[in-house]
C-alpha positions, 0 to 999 in steps of 0.5 A: 276455249268452250267449256263443255260440261256432261249434264246432270242425271236425275236419279231415274237416270242413274239407275236405269242406265247402271241396271240396264248396262250391269243387264249387258254383263255376264252374271255370275250368278244365275251360270257357272262360268269357267274361262273368265278372267274374273272372280265373283265376290261370295255369296255366303259372306256378300248377301247379293240378293237383298233388297236394297240392291235394287234401289242401288245402281253402283254397289250393284254394279260392285257385286256383279263386276267386282273385277270392274273388267271391261271398266279398264278399256277404249274400244275393244273389252271382255265381251262379257262386260260391255253393259260396264263398259259402254258404261265407262 
């Protein structure tokens, strides 16, 4: 049996892939969202515009999709989080 391993991605590749995926997700900071089965982190507690987030794809994913919606399914999921689902 031949084992197949994932090719290690560079930091730049990871950053590009994560931020492109997050761009496909619904963004709570850009619009008021009713009916989406999710929540967001309170901006008074979590500074979502901190400059270090541009270099922190993992932290950005946690901020933009704190409930990880779309991450737990195969195939169809909430269209609001299609980007996150695509990288899972």
